[in-house]
C-alpha positions as CSV (number, residue, x, y, z in Angstrom):
1,M,71.4,-27.3,-115.4
2,A,68.8,-26.5,-112.7
3,E,68.7,-24.1,-109.8
4,I,67.7,-25.7,-106.5
5,P,67.9,-24.8,-102.8
6,L,70.3,-26.8,-100.6
7,F,69.8,-28.3,-97.2
8,P,73.2,-29.0,-95.6
9,L,73.3,-31.9,-93.1
10,P,75.9,-33.9,-91.2
11,L,75.0,-37.1,-93.1
12,V,74.8,-38.7,-96.6
13,L,71.6,-39.7,-98.3
14,F,71.2,-41.7,-101.5
15,P,68.4,-41.9,-104.1
16,G,65.6,-43.9,-102.6
17,G,66.8,-43.1,-99.1
18,R,64.3,-41.6,-96.6
19,L,64.9,-39.2,-93.8
20,S,62.8,-37.5,-91.1
21,L,63.6,-33.8,-90.5
22,Q,62.5,-31.2,-87.9
23,I,62.2,-27.8,-89.6
24,F,62.4,-24.7,-87.4
25,E,64.6,-22.1,-89.1
26,T,62.6,-19.5,-91.0
27,R,64.7,-19.9,-94.2
28,Y,63.9,-23.6,-94.3
29,L,60.2,-23.2,-93.3
30,D,59.9,-20.9,-96.3
31,M,61.8,-23.3,-98.5
32,V,59.5,-26.2,-97.5
33,M,56.4,-24.2,-98.1
34,R,57.6,-23.3,-101.6
35,C,58.5,-26.9,-102.3
36,M,55.1,-28.1,-101.3
37,R,53.2,-25.4,-103.2
38,G,55.3,-26.1,-106.4
39,D,55.7,-29.8,-106.0
40,S,59.4,-29.3,-106.1
41,G,62.3,-30.4,-104.0
42,F,65.7,-29.5,-102.6
43,G,69.2,-30.9,-102.4
44,V,70.6,-32.6,-99.4
45,V,74.4,-32.2,-99.2
46,M,76.9,-33.3,-96.6
47,I,78.5,-30.6,-94.4
48,E,82.3,-30.8,-94.7
49,E,83.0,-27.9,-92.3
50,G,80.9,-25.6,-90.2
51,R,77.5,-25.8,-88.5
52,Q,74.0,-26.7,-89.8
53,V,72.2,-24.1,-87.8
54,L,72.9,-20.4,-88.0
55,E,72.8,-19.1,-84.4
56,N,73.2,-15.5,-85.6
57,S,73.4,-13.6,-88.9
58,E,77.1,-13.2,-88.7
59,R,77.9,-16.9,-88.8
60,S,79.3,-18.2,-92.1
61,L,77.4,-20.8,-94.1
62,P,78.9,-24.3,-93.9
63,S,81.2,-25.8,-96.5
64,V,79.5,-28.7,-98.3
65,S,80.4,-31.5,-100.6
66,H,80.2,-30.9,-104.3
67,Q,77.8,-33.8,-104.9
68,G,74.4,-34.5,-103.2
69,V,70.9,-35.9,-103.7
70,Y,67.8,-34.1,-104.8
71,C,64.9,-34.9,-102.5
72,K,61.1,-34.6,-102.5
73,I,58.9,-34.2,-99.5
74,I,56.7,-37.3,-99.2
75,N,55.0,-36.5,-95.8
76,F,54.7,-33.7,-93.2
77,D,53.2,-33.1,-89.8
78,Q,53.1,-30.4,-87.1
79,L,55.1,-31.8,-84.2
80,P,54.1,-31.3,-80.5
81,T,57.2,-29.1,-80.1
82,G,55.7,-26.7,-82.7
83,M,58.3,-27.6,-85.3
84,L,57.3,-28.8,-88.7
85,G,58.2,-32.5,-89.3
86,I,58.8,-33.7,-92.8
87,M,59.8,-36.9,-94.4
88,I,61.9,-36.7,-97.5
89,E,63.0,-39.3,-100.1
90,G,66.1,-39.1,-102.3
91,Q,65.4,-38.9,-106.0
92,T,68.5,-38.1,-108.1
93,K,72.2,-37.5,-107.6
94,F,73.6,-34.2,-108.7
95,V,76.8,-32.3,-109.0
96,I,77.1,-28.6,-107.9
97,R,78.4,-26.4,-110.6
98,D,77.8,-23.0,-108.9
99,Q,76.8,-22.1,-105.3
100,Y,75.5,-18.9,-103.7
101,E,73.1,-17.7,-101.0
102,Q,69.9,-15.7,-100.9
103,P,69.3,-12.6,-98.7
104,D,67.6,-14.9,-96.2
105,R,70.8,-17.0,-96.0
106,L,69.3,-20.0,-97.8
107,M,72.0,-21.8,-99.8
108,M,71.2,-22.1,-103.5
109,A,73.1,-24.0,-106.3
110,D,73.1,-24.5,-110.0
111,V,73.3,-28.3,-110.4
112,E,73.7,-31.0,-113.0
113,F,71.6,-34.1,-112.4
114,L,73.4,-37.4,-112.9
115,E,72.1,-40.4,-114.8
116,T,70.5,-43.3,-112.8
117,E,73.0,-46.0,-112.1
118,E,72.9,-49.1,-114.3
119,P,71.0,-52.0,-112.5
120,H,72.9,-55.1,-111.4
121,E,72.0,-58.1,-109.3
122,V,74.0,-58.6,-106.1
123,P,76.9,-61.0,-106.9
124,D,77.2,-64.1,-104.6
125,E,80.5,-62.7,-103.1
126,F,78.5,-59.9,-101.5
127,E,75.8,-61.9,-99.9
128,H,77.3,-61.2,-96.5
129,L,76.5,-57.5,-97.1
130,V,72.9,-58.4,-97.9
131,R,72.6,-60.2,-94.5
132,I,74.0,-57.2,-92.7
133,L,71.5,-54.9,-94.4
134,Q,68.7,-57.3,-93.6
135,S,69.6,-57.1,-89.9
136,F,69.7,-53.3,-90.1
137,V,66.2,-52.9,-91.7
138,E,64.6,-54.8,-88.9
139,H,65.6,-52.1,-86.4
140,Q,62.6,-50.1,-85.2
141,D,64.0,-46.7,-86.4
142,V,64.5,-48.1,-89.9
143,V,61.1,-49.8,-90.0
144,S,59.4,-46.5,-89.2
145,L,60.8,-45.1,-92.6
146,G,58.6,-47.6,-94.5
147,Y,61.3,-49.1,-96.7
148,T,60.6,-51.9,-99.2
149,V,64.2,-53.0,-99.9
150,D,65.0,-55.0,-103.0
151,F,67.8,-57.2,-101.6
152,N,68.7,-58.5,-105.1
153,S,69.5,-55.0,-106.4
154,A,73.2,-54.0,-106.2
155,V,72.1,-50.3,-106.4
156,E,69.7,-50.5,-103.6
157,V,71.7,-52.7,-101.3
158,G,74.8,-50.5,-101.7
159,A,72.8,-47.3,-101.1
160,R,70.8,-48.5,-98.0
161,L,73.8,-50.2,-96.4
162,T,76.0,-47.1,-96.9
163,E,73.3,-44.9,-95.2
164,L,72.9,-47.3,-92.3
165,L,76.5,-48.3,-91.5
166,P,78.0,-46.6,-88.5
167,C,81.1,-45.3,-90.4
168,A,82.4,-41.8,-91.1
169,D,80.3,-39.5,-93.3
170,E,83.4,-38.8,-95.4
171,T,83.5,-42.5,-96.3
172,K,79.8,-42.5,-97.1
173,Q,80.3,-39.4,-99.3
174,L,83.0,-41.2,-101.3
175,L,80.7,-44.2,-101.7
176,L,77.9,-41.9,-102.9
177,E,80.2,-40.4,-105.6
178,L,80.9,-43.8,-107.1
179,R,78.9,-44.3,-110.3
180,N,79.2,-48.1,-110.4
181,P,77.0,-50.1,-107.9
182,L,79.3,-53.1,-108.1
183,A,82.3,-51.0,-107.3
184,R,80.4,-49.5,-104.3
185,L,79.7,-53.0,-103.0
186,K,83.4,-53.9,-103.3
187,E,84.3,-50.8,-101.3
188,L,81.6,-51.5,-98.8
189,G,83.1,-55.0,-98.3
190,K,86.4,-53.4,-97.4
191,V,84.7,-51.0,-95.0
192,V,82.8,-53.8,-93.3
193,A,86.0,-55.9,-93.0
194,E,87.9,-53.0,-91.5
195,M,85.1,-52.4,-88.9
196,Q,84.9,-56.1,-88.0
197,G,88.7,-56.1,-87.6
198,Q,88.5,-53.2,-85.2
199,L,85.8,-54.9,-83.1
200,S,87.8,-58.2,-82.9
201,S,91.2,-56.5,-82.0
């Protein structure tokens, strides 16, 4: 069990996933400074209900999913807006066992880290998912994240495709919570087929 700060966001990130964030709330600026001084990280969790930013001290903290990803800061910069820009990279999935808040309203949790998923090659039946991912990673916004994607890895293909597909965050969270990368590819195949069906109807 480990105690980590939480950063709730309206999205889902996987191990190996990268994300650029703009930090401006005092509680998160303090958190980032502590993480960089101690070479530690924080947990990214999907918001299920509520808002990411606290406009005032009376607003309730958002409700978040019980499973997320522990992230480390891999780059940072002072932005022209005066905000702190950071790039984070997902490291390990975790399950929240207890959750609470600090006096500064920073969300904290006692978490259990999960084992790394067993590696598998992408079966031939899911090659169409690889081709979709290859088209996504050529997009300028994805190129800027500096990914080197192993298109033979079922773990990596499933993770990156889930992050980049324009589907509901709730669907992505369910895919994150799967422990078997081949099962995730199978479910992604269903999601893609449903999206293609909607486009053609």
